[in-house]
VEXKOL-867779 format. One line per field, with one value per residue: residue number from 1; x, y, z of N, C-alpha, C in turn. Coordinates in steps of 0.2 Angstrom, whole numbers, plus 5000, padded with zeros to 4 digits. Atoms other than C-alpha are relative to their C-alpha. Layout:
% VEXKOL-867779
n = (NUM ...)
n.east = (X ...)
n.north = (Y ...)
n.up = (Z ...)
ca.east = (X ...)
ca.north = (Y ...)
ca.up = (Z ...)
c.east = (X ...)
c.north = (Y ...)
c.up = (Z ...)
This chain:
% VEXKOL-867779
n = (1 2 3 4 5 6 7 8 9 10 11 12 13 14 15 16 17 18 19 20 21 22 23 24 25 26 27 28 29 30 31 32 33 34 35 36 37 38 39 40 41 42 43 44 45 46 47 48 49 50 51 52 53 54 55 56 57 58 59 60 61 62 63 64 65 66 67 68 69 70 71 72 73 74 75 76 77 78 79 80 81 82 83 84 85 86 87 88 89 90 91 92 93 94 95 96 97 98 99 100 101 102 103 104 105 106 107 108 109 110 111 112 113 114 115 116 117 118 119 120 121 122 123 124 125 126 127 128 129 130 131 132 133 134 135 136 137 138 139 140 141 142 143 144 145 146 147 148 149 150 151 152 153 154 155 156 157 158 159 160 161 162 163 164 165 166 167 168 169 170 171 172 173 174 175 176 177 178 179 180 181 182 183 184 185 186 187 188 189 190 191 192 193 194 195 196 197 198 199 200 201 202 203 204 205 206 207 208 209 210 211 212 213 214 215 216 217 218 219 220 221 222 223 224 225 226 227 228 229 230 231 232 233 234 235 236 237 238 239 240 241 242 243 244 245 246 247 248 249 250 251 252 253 254 255 256 257 258 259 260 261 262 263 264 265 266 267 268 269 270 271 272 273 274 275 276 277 278 279 280 281 282 283 284 285 286 287 288 289 290 291 292 293 294 295 296 297 298 299 300 301 302 303 304 305 306 307 308 309 310 311 312 313 314 315 316 317 318 319 320 321 322 323 324 325 326 327 328 329 330 331 332 333 334 335 336 337 338)
n.east = (4993 4996 4997 4993 4999 4993 4999 4994 4997 4994 4995 4994 4995 5003 5007 5003 5006 5003 5004 5005 5001 4995 4998 4993 4997 4994 4996 4995 4997 5004 4995 5000 4994 5002 4994 5003 5004 5007 5001 4999 4995 5002 5004 5000 4994 4994 4998 4996 4993 4996 4999 4993 4995 5002 4996 5004 5005 5006 5002 5004 5003 5006 5005 5004 4996 5004 5007 5004 4998 4996 5000 5006 5001 4996 5003 5006 4997 4997 5005 5004 4995 4998 5006 5002 4994 4999 5007 5003 5007 5002 4999 5005 5007 5000 5001 4994 5000 4994 4999 4997 4998 5004 4998 4998 5006 5005 4997 4996 5004 5003 4995 5000 5006 4999 4995 5003 5007 4999 4995 5002 5003 5007 5003 5007 5001 4994 5001 4995 5001 4994 4996 5000 5006 4999 4995 5003 5003 4995 4998 5005 5004 5006 5000 5006 5002 4999 4994 4994 4995 4995 4996 4994 4998 4993 4998 4993 5000 5005 5002 5007 5002 5007 5005 5006 5005 5006 4998 4998 4994 5001 4994 4995 4994 4996 4993 4996 4993 5001 4994 4995 4996 4995 4994 4996 4997 4995 4995 4996 4996 4994 4995 4998 4996 4996 4997 5001 5006 5004 5007 5006 5001 4996 5003 5006 4998 4998 5006 5004 4996 4998 5003 5003 5003 4997 4993 4999 4998 4993 4999 4997 5001 4995 5002 4995 5002 4995 4996 5000 4994 4996 5004 4999 5004 4997 5005 4999 5005 5005 5004 5007 5000 4999 5007 5005 4999 5002 5008 5003 5004 5006 5005 5003 5005 5006 5003 5003 5006 5005 5003 5004 5007 5004 5002 5006 5005 5005 4999 5003 4996 4994 5001 5000 4994 4996 5002 4998 4993 4999 4998 4995 4999 4996 4994 4995 5001 4996 4994 5000 5001 5004 5006 4997 4999 5007 5004 4997 5001 5007 5003 5006 4998 5000 5001 4997 5004 4996 5000 5003 5000 5005 5006 5005 5002 5005 5006 5004 5004 5005 5005 5005 5003 5004 5005 5000 4995 5001 5001 4994 4997 5004 4997 4999 5003 5005 4998 4996 5002 5007)
n.north = (5001 5002 4995 5001 5000 4999 4998 5004 4998 5004 4997 5004 5000 5000 5002 4995 5002 4996 5003 4995 5001 4997 4994 4999 5003 5005 5000 5005 5002 5006 5005 5006 5004 5007 5005 5007 4998 4999 4999 4992 4999 4993 4995 4993 4996 5005 5004 4995 4999 5006 5000 4999 5002 5007 5006 5003 5005 4996 4996 4994 4998 4996 5004 4996 4997 4996 4998 5006 5005 5005 5006 4999 5004 4997 4993 5001 5002 4994 4995 5002 5001 4993 4997 5003 4998 4992 4996 5000 5002 5007 5002 5004 4998 4993 4998 4998 4997 5001 4995 5003 4996 5000 5004 5007 5005 5002 5005 4997 4997 5005 5002 4995 5002 5006 5000 4999 5003 5007 5001 5003 4996 5000 4993 4999 4997 4998 4996 4997 4994 4998 4996 4993 4997 5000 4994 4994 4999 4999 4993 4996 4998 5002 5003 5001 4994 5000 4996 5004 5000 5004 5003 5003 5004 5003 5006 5004 5004 4997 4993 5000 4993 5001 4994 5003 4996 5004 5006 5005 4998 4998 5002 5003 5003 5003 5000 5005 4998 4996 4998 5005 4999 4995 5004 5003 4995 4997 5005 5000 4994 5000 5005 4998 4994 5000 5007 5002 5004 4999 5004 4996 4996 4994 4995 4998 4995 4994 4996 4997 4995 4994 5000 4994 5001 4994 4999 4995 5002 5001 5005 5006 5006 5005 5007 5006 5005 5005 4997 5004 5002 5004 5004 4998 4995 4994 4994 4995 4995 4999 4994 5000 4999 5007 5004 4997 5002 5007 5002 4995 5003 5003 4995 4997 5005 4999 4994 5001 5004 4995 4996 5004 5001 4994 4999 5004 4998 4996 4993 4998 5003 4996 4994 5001 5002 4994 4996 5004 5002 5008 5003 5006 5004 5005 4999 4997 4993 4996 4997 4993 4996 5004 4996 4994 5003 5001 4993 4997 5003 4999 4993 5000 5001 5007 5001 5006 5001 5003 5007 5001 5007 5003 4997 5006 5004 4996 4999 5006 5001 4994 5003 5005 4997 4994 5002 4996 5003 5007 5002 5000 5006 5006 5006 5004 5006 5002 5001 5006 5006 5000)
n.up = (5002 4995 4997 5002 5007 5002 5007 5002 5006 5001 5004 5002 4994 4994 4998 4996 4997 4995 4995 4998 4993 4997 5003 5002 5006 4999 5006 4999 5006 5003 5002 4997 5000 5001 5000 5003 5005 4998 4993 4999 4995 4997 5004 4998 4999 4998 5007 5004 4998 5003 5007 5002 4995 4998 5004 5005 4997 4999 5005 4998 5006 5000 5002 5005 5006 5005 4998 4999 4995 5003 4996 4997 4994 4996 4999 4996 4993 4997 4998 4994 4994 4998 4997 4993 4995 4999 5000 4993 5001 5002 5007 5002 5001 5002 5007 5003 5006 5004 5006 5006 5005 5006 5006 4998 5002 4995 4996 4995 4995 4995 4995 4994 4997 4997 4994 4994 5000 4998 4995 4994 4995 5002 5000 5000 5006 5004 5006 5004 5003 5005 4997 5000 4997 4992 4999 4999 4994 4994 5000 4998 5006 5001 5007 5002 5003 5007 5001 5002 4996 5003 4995 5002 4994 5002 4996 5001 5006 5005 4999 5003 5001 5000 4999 4997 4999 4998 4996 5005 5003 5007 5004 4996 5003 4995 5003 4996 4997 4994 4996 5001 5006 4998 4997 5005 5004 4996 5000 5007 5001 4996 5003 5006 4999 4994 5000 4994 5000 4994 4999 5000 4994 5000 5005 4997 4995 5004 5002 4995 4996 5004 5007 5001 5006 5003 4999 4996 4993 4999 4994 5002 4996 5000 5001 5000 5005 5002 5006 5006 5002 4995 4997 4993 4997 4998 4998 5004 4999 5006 4999 5002 5007 5003 4999 5005 5007 5001 5000 5004 5005 4998 4998 5006 5003 4996 5002 5007 4999 4997 5006 5004 4997 5000 5007 5001 4995 5003 4998 4994 4995 5000 4996 4993 4998 5000 4994 4994 5000 5000 4994 5001 4994 5001 4996 5004 5001 4995 5003 5000 5006 5005 5002 5004 5007 5004 5001 5006 5006 5002 4998 4995 4993 4998 4993 4996 4993 4995 5000 5007 5001 4996 5002 5002 4995 4996 5004 5000 4994 5001 5005 4997 4994 5001 5005 5006 5005 5000 5006 5004 4999 5003 4999 5006 4999 5005 5006 5001 4997 5002)
ca.east = (4879 4893 4901 4918 4923 4940 4945 4959 4971 4983 4997 5012 5024 5012 4997 4986 4971 4959 4950 4934 4933 4950 4950 4968 4977 4988 5002 5014 5026 5017 5031 5033 5048 5046 5057 5055 5046 5029 5031 5029 5044 5040 5029 5027 5041 5051 5051 5056 5071 5077 5075 5091 5100 5092 5102 5096 5086 5074 5064 5058 5045 5030 5014 5006 5014 5008 4992 4986 4988 5003 5004 4987 4989 5004 4995 4979 4989 4999 4984 4974 4989 4993 4975 4973 4990 4989 4970 4961 4944 4936 4941 4929 4912 4918 4914 4928 4929 4943 4950 4953 4963 4955 4957 4960 4950 4935 4946 4959 4945 4937 4954 4953 4935 4939 4954 4942 4925 4933 4944 4944 4937 4920 4916 4899 4900 4914 4913 4924 4927 4937 4952 4951 4933 4939 4954 4943 4932 4947 4952 4936 4928 4910 4911 4892 4891 4890 4907 4923 4937 4954 4965 4983 4987 5006 5009 5024 5020 5006 5000 4981 4975 4956 4942 4927 4910 4893 4901 4908 4924 4922 4940 4953 4970 4981 5000 5011 5025 5027 5039 5048 5052 5060 5071 5076 5080 5091 5100 5104 5110 5122 5129 5131 5138 5146 5152 5143 5130 5117 5101 5083 5083 5097 5089 5073 5082 5090 5073 5065 5079 5086 5075 5067 5055 5063 5081 5090 5092 5110 5108 5119 5119 5132 5129 5138 5138 5149 5162 5159 5177 5185 5170 5174 5162 5165 5156 5153 5142 5127 5119 5101 5105 5110 5094 5084 5092 5089 5070 5067 5061 5049 5041 5039 5030 5018 5016 5012 4999 4991 4990 4983 4969 4965 4964 4951 4941 4924 4924 4912 4922 4938 4931 4928 4945 4953 4943 4947 4964 4972 4974 4989 4990 4999 5016 5026 5018 5029 5043 5048 5041 5031 5016 5026 5031 5013 5007 5020 5016 4997 4995 4983 4984 4989 4983 4993 4987 4995 4998 4994 4997 4983 4969 4961 4960 4951 4939 4934 4928 4919 4910 4903 4899 4891 4874 4878 4892 4886 4881 4899 4904 4897 4899 4904 4894 4879 4889 4900 4892 4876)
ca.north = (4972 4965 4977 4970 4975 4974 4984 4974 4982 4969 4979 4972 4978 4981 4973 4987 4982 4994 4987 4996 4989 4997 5011 5008 5003 4988 4990 4976 4971 4959 4946 4928 4917 4899 4884 4866 4874 4873 4878 4897 4901 4920 4934 4952 4964 4949 4940 4957 4959 4942 4948 4948 4941 4923 4907 4896 4885 4900 4908 4925 4931 4943 4934 4948 4953 4966 4969 4951 4936 4925 4913 4911 4898 4907 4924 4917 4909 4925 4937 4927 4923 4942 4947 4935 4941 4960 4964 4969 4964 4947 4939 4925 4929 4947 4957 4959 4971 4969 4982 4975 4983 4989 4980 4963 4947 4940 4925 4936 4946 4930 4925 4941 4936 4918 4922 4927 4919 4901 4904 4896 4911 4909 4927 4934 4944 4947 4961 4969 4986 4994 5002 5019 5021 5016 5028 5042 5039 5037 5055 5061 5064 5062 5050 5049 5067 5070 5078 5072 5067 5061 5050 5044 5029 5025 5008 4996 4986 4996 5014 5016 5032 5034 5047 5044 5051 5046 5032 5023 5023 5033 5030 5019 5014 5002 5004 4989 4998 5008 5011 4994 4999 5015 5004 4994 5009 5016 4999 4999 5017 5014 4998 5007 5024 5019 5001 4996 4982 4986 4977 4983 4988 5000 5007 5009 5019 5030 5034 5037 5047 5058 5054 5070 5071 5088 5092 5104 5094 5094 5080 5065 5047 5035 5017 5000 4989 4976 4983 4976 4975 4969 4960 4968 4977 4996 5012 5026 5042 5044 5061 5066 5072 5054 5047 5060 5055 5037 5038 5053 5042 5032 5047 5054 5038 5041 5059 5054 5042 5056 5067 5053 5050 5068 5069 5055 5063 5070 5089 5092 5080 5089 5105 5098 5091 5108 5116 5102 5097 5079 5068 5057 5043 5027 5024 5029 5046 5051 5055 5073 5086 5073 5084 5099 5088 5083 5101 5107 5094 5096 5114 5109 5109 5092 5087 5076 5069 5062 5043 5041 5022 5020 5029 5013 5004 5019 5021 5003 5003 5020 5011 4997 5008 5023 5020 5033 5023 5005 5003 5005 4988 4971 4953 4940 4926 4928 4929 4914 4902 4897)
ca.up = (5068 5078 5090 5084 5067 5058 5043 5034 5021 5015 5008 4999 5013 5027 5035 5042 5053 5061 5076 5080 5098 5102 5090 5085 5069 5070 5058 5055 5041 5029 5029 5033 5037 5032 5037 5030 5016 5025 5043 5048 5058 5061 5054 5054 5060 5067 5049 5041 5052 5044 5027 5017 5032 5034 5030 5016 5028 5031 5017 5020 5008 5005 5004 4994 4977 4965 4975 4975 4986 4982 4997 5003 5017 5025 5024 5032 5047 5049 5050 5063 5074 5073 5077 5092 5099 5097 5095 5111 5103 5100 5084 5083 5076 5071 5056 5043 5029 5016 5004 4986 4973 4957 4940 4948 4942 4951 4956 4964 4972 4979 4987 4998 5002 5006 5017 5030 5025 5026 5041 5058 5067 5059 5055 5057 5041 5027 5015 5002 4996 4982 4989 4982 4989 5007 5004 5001 5015 5027 5021 5027 5010 5006 4991 4990 4983 4964 4965 4957 4968 4962 4972 4969 4981 4979 4987 4987 4972 4964 4961 4959 4951 4953 4950 4961 4961 4968 4978 4962 4952 4936 4930 4938 4933 4942 4938 4943 4951 4967 4981 4978 4960 4967 4978 4963 4953 4968 4969 4950 4951 4965 4957 4941 4947 4964 4959 4975 4978 4991 4998 4997 5015 5012 4996 5005 5019 5006 4999 5015 5023 5009 4994 4987 4972 4967 4964 4976 4992 4999 5012 5012 5020 5024 5018 5018 5003 4994 4981 4964 4960 4976 4983 5000 5011 5011 5017 5006 5005 4994 4991 4989 4972 4967 4975 4965 4949 4952 4955 4943 4929 4939 4947 4929 4924 4938 4933 4915 4921 4932 4916 4906 4918 4919 4900 4901 4915 4910 4910 4924 4935 4930 4936 4953 4954 4949 4964 4977 4971 4970 4985 4987 4999 5002 5011 4996 4995 5010 4998 5001 4989 4980 4981 4974 4959 4955 4957 4945 4932 4933 4939 4952 4971 4979 4996 5008 5025 5041 5041 5022 5023 5036 5026 5019 5035 5044 5029 5030 5047 5044 5029 5040 5055 5047 5038 5026 5018 5021 5003 4997 5004 4997 5000 4987 4995 4984 4969 4972 4984 4975)
c.east = (5005 5004 5008 5001 5008 5000 5007 5003 5006 5004 5006 5005 4997 4993 4997 4993 4997 4995 4995 4999 5006 5001 5007 5001 5006 5004 5006 5003 4996 5005 5000 5007 4998 5006 4996 4995 4992 4998 5002 5004 4999 4996 5001 5007 5006 5002 5004 5007 5005 5001 5007 5006 4999 5005 4995 4994 4993 4999 4996 4997 4994 4994 4995 5005 4996 4993 4996 5004 5005 5001 4995 5000 5005 4997 4994 5003 5003 4995 4996 5004 5002 4994 4999 5006 5000 4993 4997 4993 5000 5001 4995 4993 5000 4998 5007 4998 5007 5001 5003 5002 4995 5003 5004 4994 4996 5004 5005 4996 4997 5005 5000 4994 5001 5005 4997 4993 5001 5006 4997 4996 4993 4997 4993 4998 5007 4997 5006 4998 5005 5004 5000 4994 5002 5005 4997 4996 5004 5003 4995 4995 4993 4999 4993 4997 5001 5006 5006 5006 5006 5005 5006 5003 5007 5002 5007 5001 4996 4998 4993 4998 4992 4996 4994 4995 4994 5001 5002 5006 4998 5006 5005 5005 5005 5007 5004 5007 4998 5006 5006 5004 5005 5006 5004 5004 5006 5006 5004 5004 5006 5005 5003 5005 5005 5004 4998 4993 4997 4993 4994 4999 5004 4998 4994 5002 5003 4994 4996 5003 5002 4997 4995 4997 5003 5007 5002 5002 5008 5002 5004 4999 5005 4997 5006 4997 5006 5003 4999 5006 5004 4996 5000 4995 5003 4994 5002 4994 4996 4996 4993 4999 5000 4994 4995 5001 4998 4993 4997 4995 4994 4995 4997 4995 4993 4996 4996 4994 4995 4997 4996 4993 4996 4998 4994 4994 4995 5001 4997 5004 5007 5000 5000 5007 5005 4998 5003 5007 5001 5002 5005 5000 5005 5007 5005 4999 5003 5006 5000 4999 4997 4994 5001 5001 4994 4997 5003 4998 4992 4997 4995 5003 5000 5000 5003 4996 5005 4998 4996 4999 4994 4993 4995 4997 4995 4994 4996 4996 4994 4994 4995 4997 4995 4995 5001 5005 4999 4999 5006 5004 4995 5003 5000 4996 4995 5002 5004 4998 4993 4998)
c.north = (4998 5006 5000 5000 5002 5002 4998 5003 4996 5003 4995 5000 5000 4998 5005 4997 5005 4997 5005 5000 5004 5007 5002 4996 4996 5000 4996 4998 4994 4995 4994 4997 4993 4995 4993 5001 5000 5002 5008 5001 5007 5004 5007 5004 4995 4996 5005 5001 4994 5001 5002 4998 4992 4995 4997 4995 5004 5004 5005 5003 5005 4997 5004 5003 5003 5001 4994 4995 4995 4993 5000 4997 5004 5007 4999 4998 5006 5005 4998 4999 5008 5003 4997 5002 5007 5003 4999 4998 4993 4999 4996 5003 5008 5001 5002 5003 5001 5005 4995 5005 5000 4996 4993 4995 4998 4994 5003 5004 4995 4997 5004 4998 4993 4999 5001 4996 4992 4999 4997 5004 5001 5007 5001 5003 5002 5004 5002 5007 5002 5005 5007 5003 5000 5005 5007 5002 5001 5007 5004 5003 4997 4997 4999 5006 5000 5005 4996 5001 4995 4998 4996 4996 4997 4995 4998 4998 5003 5007 5000 5008 5000 5007 4997 5005 4996 4993 4994 5003 5002 4998 4997 4997 4997 4999 4994 5001 5005 5001 4995 5001 5006 4997 4997 5005 5003 4994 5000 5006 5000 4995 5003 5006 4999 4993 4996 4996 5001 4996 5005 5004 5007 5005 5003 5006 5006 5004 5003 5006 5006 5001 5007 5000 5006 5001 5006 4998 4999 4994 4994 4994 4995 4993 4995 4996 4996 5003 4995 4997 4995 4994 5001 5005 5007 5005 5006 5005 5001 5007 5000 5002 4994 4996 5003 4998 4993 4999 5005 4997 4996 5005 5003 4996 5001 5007 5000 4997 5004 5004 4996 4999 5006 5002 4996 5001 5004 5007 5003 4997 5004 5006 4999 4999 5006 5004 4996 4998 4992 4998 4995 4997 4994 5001 5003 5007 5004 5003 5008 5004 4997 5004 5006 4998 4999 5007 5004 4997 5001 5007 5000 4999 4992 5000 4994 4999 4996 4992 4998 4992 4997 5002 4995 4997 5004 5001 4994 4999 5005 4997 4996 5003 5006 4998 5003 4997 4992 4997 4999 4993 4994 4994 4996 4994 4999 4999 4993 4993 4999 4993)
c.up = (5006 5002 4998 4993 4998 4993 4998 4993 4999 4994 4998 5006 5007 5001 5005 5002 5005 5004 5003 5008 5004 4997 4997 4994 5002 4994 5000 4993 4997 4997 5004 4999 5001 5001 4998 4995 5001 5007 5001 5006 5004 4995 5002 5000 5001 4993 4996 5002 4998 4993 4997 5005 5002 4996 4995 5003 5002 4994 5002 4994 5002 4997 4995 4995 4995 5002 5001 5004 4996 5004 5005 5007 5006 5002 5005 5007 5003 5003 5006 5006 5002 5004 5007 5005 5002 5000 5007 4999 4999 4993 4997 5000 4998 4993 4997 4993 4997 4994 4994 4995 4994 4994 5002 4997 5006 5004 5005 5005 5005 5005 5006 5004 5004 5006 5006 5001 5002 5005 5006 5005 4999 5001 4999 4993 4997 4994 4997 4998 4996 5004 5000 5003 5008 5001 5001 5006 5006 5000 5003 4995 4999 4993 4997 4996 4992 4999 4999 5005 4997 5005 4997 5006 4997 5005 4999 4993 4994 5001 4997 4999 4998 5000 5002 5000 5001 5003 4995 4997 4993 4995 5005 4996 5005 4996 5004 5002 5005 5003 4999 4993 5001 5003 4995 4996 5004 5000 4993 4999 5004 4998 4994 5001 5006 5000 5007 5000 5007 5000 4999 5006 5000 4995 5003 5006 4997 4998 5005 5004 4996 4993 5000 4992 4995 5001 5005 5007 5001 5005 4997 5005 4999 5000 4999 4995 4998 4993 4995 4998 5005 5004 5008 5002 5001 5001 4996 5001 4994 5002 4998 4993 4996 5001 4995 4993 4999 5000 4996 4995 5002 5002 4994 4997 5004 4998 4993 5001 5003 4994 4996 5003 5000 4993 4998 5005 4997 5002 5006 5006 5001 5003 5007 5002 5000 5007 5006 5000 4999 5006 4999 5007 4999 5003 4996 4998 5006 4997 5000 4994 4995 4998 4996 4993 4996 4999 4994 4993 4998 5001 5005 5007 5002 5007 5003 5007 5004 4999 4993 4999 5004 4998 4999 5006 5004 4996 5000 5005 5000 4995 5003 5006 4999 4994 4993 4994 4999 4993 4995 5001 4998 5002 4994 5001 4995 4993 4999 5003 4998 5002)
């Protein structure tokens, strides 16, 4: 095996790369800024800083939407420029393992594979792995055991609810909403109740700063938006209670999906889940008291972790580095290139 291995998690909002050579995770906004319709002007954090602020000549977009690749060429260019600039390891001839969402088509899965297999860096090996499996390995769980593990990965555009046993997915459900939907709900709520137009960055700041999954928080935050009536920018105060009210319906949808998944889980695996608890990961799992909400709804213990958005990237490199987990990754080469 190549001593240089990259674990790639192509999230909607963030690109997470774990480099085995340095042992570090590179985390950058998965955003591109385009000029003249086909030229990459900026990428990553620099492009995200332009989001909702750029003139008409610069288009800022997210090349991954709903968990699948929407802008293939720009994303491929961004990834390898980013790796060559920030990675301490050698990129050319390296091994790549890419996390792919569940419930996507073979064509969409092939796009993740081709992103690296057909790249200019001529990789030695490209493999893919289901995201929930990598997530569980990144949490330090032994997915090879005949024990049921339930994972809820709440990302930006998708929420994946999975039950894993013996290295495979027993039940998997991909919901096409996540943290971005919460932001949109906050935008709609503030517009309806405060007569104020705010951007997604402001909504995201409200969610991350004073957002809480349970009522009772008394925090407040000052925001600036455009008054719907006068059209002028004004500053106002938003309370944690208002943010909770805005996102409550979306969180209830996730809770209902978790309950539905538990209802379809085989009894013996359900027994294991009751003993071990439910694991929540993903960037949007950072919402305060989300674990308490899920625990109230299911009556089970809910486990959280540090850096939940980086679990998948850590698990990917562990899968290709540890012989115990190697069988969890596979290549599409044999299936597609005949």
